[in-house]
C-alpha positions in Angstrom: 5.9 -1.8 -13.9 8.6 -0.8 -11.5 8.9 -1.6 -7.9 6.9 0.7 -5.6 4.8 0.6 -2.5 3.2 2.3 0.4 1.8 6.1 3.4 0.0 8.5 6.0 0.9 9.4 9.5 -2.3 8.7 11.3 -3.0 6.5 14.2 -4.7 4.0 11.9 -1.3 2.6 11.3 -1.5 1.1 14.7 -4.1 -1.3 13.6 -2.7 -2.3 10.2 -1.2 -5.6 11.5 -3.1 -8.8 11.9 -0.7 -11.5 11.3 -2.2 -14.9 11.9 -0.7 -17.7 9.9 -3.9 -18.6 8.2 -4.7 -18.4 4.6 -5.8 -19.3 1.2 -2.3 -19.6 -0.2 -0.1 -17.1 -1.9 -1.6 -14.0 -3.4 -2.0 -14.7 -7.2 0.1 -12.4 -9.4 -2.2 -10.2 -11.6 -1.8 -9.5 -15.3 1.0 -7.1 -16.1 0.1 -3.5 -15.3 0.0 -1.1 -18.2 2.6 1.6 -19.0 1.6 4.9 -17.4 -0.5 7.1 -19.7 -0.5 10.9 -19.8 -4.3 11.4 -19.4 -7.3 10.0 -17.7 -6.3 6.3 -17.4 -8.8 3.5 -16.9 -8.0 1.2 -14.0 -6.2 -2.1 -14.9 -8.5 -5.0 -15.6 -8.3 -8.7 -14.9 -9.7 -11.5 -17.1 -12.6 -13.5 -15.5 -12.6 -11.4 -12.3 -15.4 -9.2 -10.9 -14.0 -5.7 -9.9 -15.0 -4.1 -6.7 -15.2 -0.3 -7.0 -15.3 2.1 -4.1 -15.3 5.9 -4.1 -14.6 8.5 -1.3 -14.0 12.2 -1.2 -10.5 12.0 -2.7 -10.3 9.0 -5.1 -12.0 6.0 -6.6 -10.4 2.5 -6.1 -10.9 -0.7 -8.0 -9.8 -4.0 -6.4 -10.2 -7.7 -7.0 -10.3 -10.9 -5.1 -8.5 -12.2 -3.0 -8.5 -8.7 -1.5 -11.4 -7.9 0.8 -12.5 -4.5 2.2 -11.6 -4.3 5.9 -12.8 -0.7 6.5 -13.5 2.6 4.7 -14.7 6.1 5.3 -14.7 9.4 3.3 -10.9 9.6 3.2 -9.4 6.1 3.8 -9.8 2.6 2.4 -8.2 -0.5 4.0 -7.9 -3.8 2.2 -6.6 -7.2 3.5 -5.7 -10.5 2.0 -4.7 -13.8 3.7 -1.6 -15.7 2.7 0.2 -18.8 3.9 2.5 -16.5 6.0 0.0 -14.2 7.4 -2.3 -11.3 6.5 -1.2 -8.5 4.1 -2.9 -5.1 4.5 -3.0 -2.1 2.2 -4.3 1.3 3.2 -5.0 4.2 0.9 -5.6 7.6 2.4 -6.6 10.9 0.8 -6.3 14.4 2.3 -6.2 18.1 1.4 -2.8 19.7 1.5 -1.4 23.2 1.3 0.0 24.5 -2.0 3.6 23.6 -2.4 3.4 20.4 -0.3 5.6 17.8 -1.9 5.3 14.0 -2.0 8.8 13.8 -0.4 7.8 15.8 2.6 4.6 13.7 3.2 6.7 10.6 2.8 9.2 11.7 5.4 6.5 12.5 7.9 4.7 9.2 7.3 7.8 7.1 7.6 8.7 8.9 10.9 5.3 8.2 12.3 5.5 4.5 11.4 8.9 3.9 12.9 8.2 5.9 16.0 4.6 5.0 16.9 5.7 2.1 19.2 4.1 -0.7 17.0 7.5 -1.6 15.4 11.0 -2.2 16.5 14.4 -2.5 14.8 13.2 -0.5 11.8 15.6 -0.7 8.8 15.6 1.6 5.7 15.4 -0.8 2.8 15.7 1.9 0.2 13.7 4.2 -2.0 10.9 2.8 -4.2 12.0 3.8 -7.7 9.2 5.0 -10.0 6.7 5.3 -7.1 3.4 6.6 -8.3 -0.3 6.5 -7.3 -3.0 6.6 -9.9 -0.4 7.4 -12.5 0.8 10.5 -10.6 4.5 10.4 -9.9 5.4 10.5 -6.2 7.9 9.2 -3.6 8.3 5.9 -1.9 10.3 4.0 0.7 10.6 0.4 1.9 11.1 -0.4 5.6 11.9 -3.7 7.3 10.9 -4.0 11.0 9.5 -6.2 13.7 5.9 -6.0 14.9 5.0 -6.7 18.5 2.4 -9.5 19.0 1.7 -9.2 22.7 3.2 -12.1 24.5 4.2 -13.8 21.3 7.6 -13.5 19.6 8.1 -10.4 17.5 7.1 -10.9 13.8 9.2 -9.6 10.9 7.2 -7.3 8.6 7.9 -5.4 5.4 6.4 -2.0 5.1 6.1 -0.1 1.8 5.1 3.6 1.8 4.2 5.8 -1.2 2.9 9.3 -1.4 1.7 11.5 -4.4 0.3 15.0 -4.7 -1.9 16.5 -7.3 -3.1 20.1 -7.0 -4.4 20.3 -3.4 -5.0 16.6 -2.9 -2.5 14.1 -1.5 -2.9 10.3 -1.5 -0.8 8.0 0.7 -0.4 4.2 0.4 0.9 2.0 3.2 1.3 -1.8 2.8 2.3 -4.0 5.7 3.2 -7.6 4.9 4.9 -10.7 6.4 6.1 -11.4 2.8 9.5 -10.1 1.8 9.0 -8.0 -1.4 12.6 -8.8 -2.3 12.1 -12.6 -2.2 13.3 -14.4 -5.3 10.1 -16.5 -5.2 7.6 -14.8 -7.4 4.8 -16.9 -6.0 4.8 -15.0 -2.7 5.9 -11.5 -3.7 3.1 -9.0 -3.3 4.7 -6.2 -5.2 2.7 -6.9 -8.4 -0.4 -6.7 -6.3 0.6 -3.4 -4.8 1.2 -2.0 -8.3 -2.2 -3.2 -9.5 -4.0 -1.5 -6.7 -2.2 1.9 -6.9 -2.6 1.9 -10.7 -6.4 1.5 -10.2 -6.7 4.7 -8.2 -8.6 7.5 -10.0 -8.0 10.9 -8.5 -11.1 13.1 -7.8 
């Protein structure tokens, strides 16, 4: 599956970071995600793992350990996982949109809110996410490098991935914030496969 990641311009982005160098080790890499299918696709499965399934007004999401549910409501789900370098968070948000709304326009607004909300400094555009999609619906994506303020502590480098997709009058955005560099040559700590696994598990409602 191609490289993709994260979206949505709400204030919840202010609380996406909780970077303590605690952890259970690197996030395990899941089985390879399937090739996108043209119809109603089942969520990816893992051997010997118990799936956790959640549903809200906009989508159904299946996730596996080591991800844990941090919060959810009728439009948004937030997952977190501890690593040796800090906590990785993923947030998936659904909303109704006007006819003609594009994934690119939602992506632009989301990215602007992320880089201008005061939580991050020195934001750098790390390029488009080629092949971005959510729940097998093609969309748009962008990677961002930045520093997160930790109060009186030194600023922490973070890697932000944003993806958006639109189907009919529903839009879904995905935002992942991680202390792990998605471009690292070390596959043991690269979370991109995990991101793919989660966004491929989304079932639109």
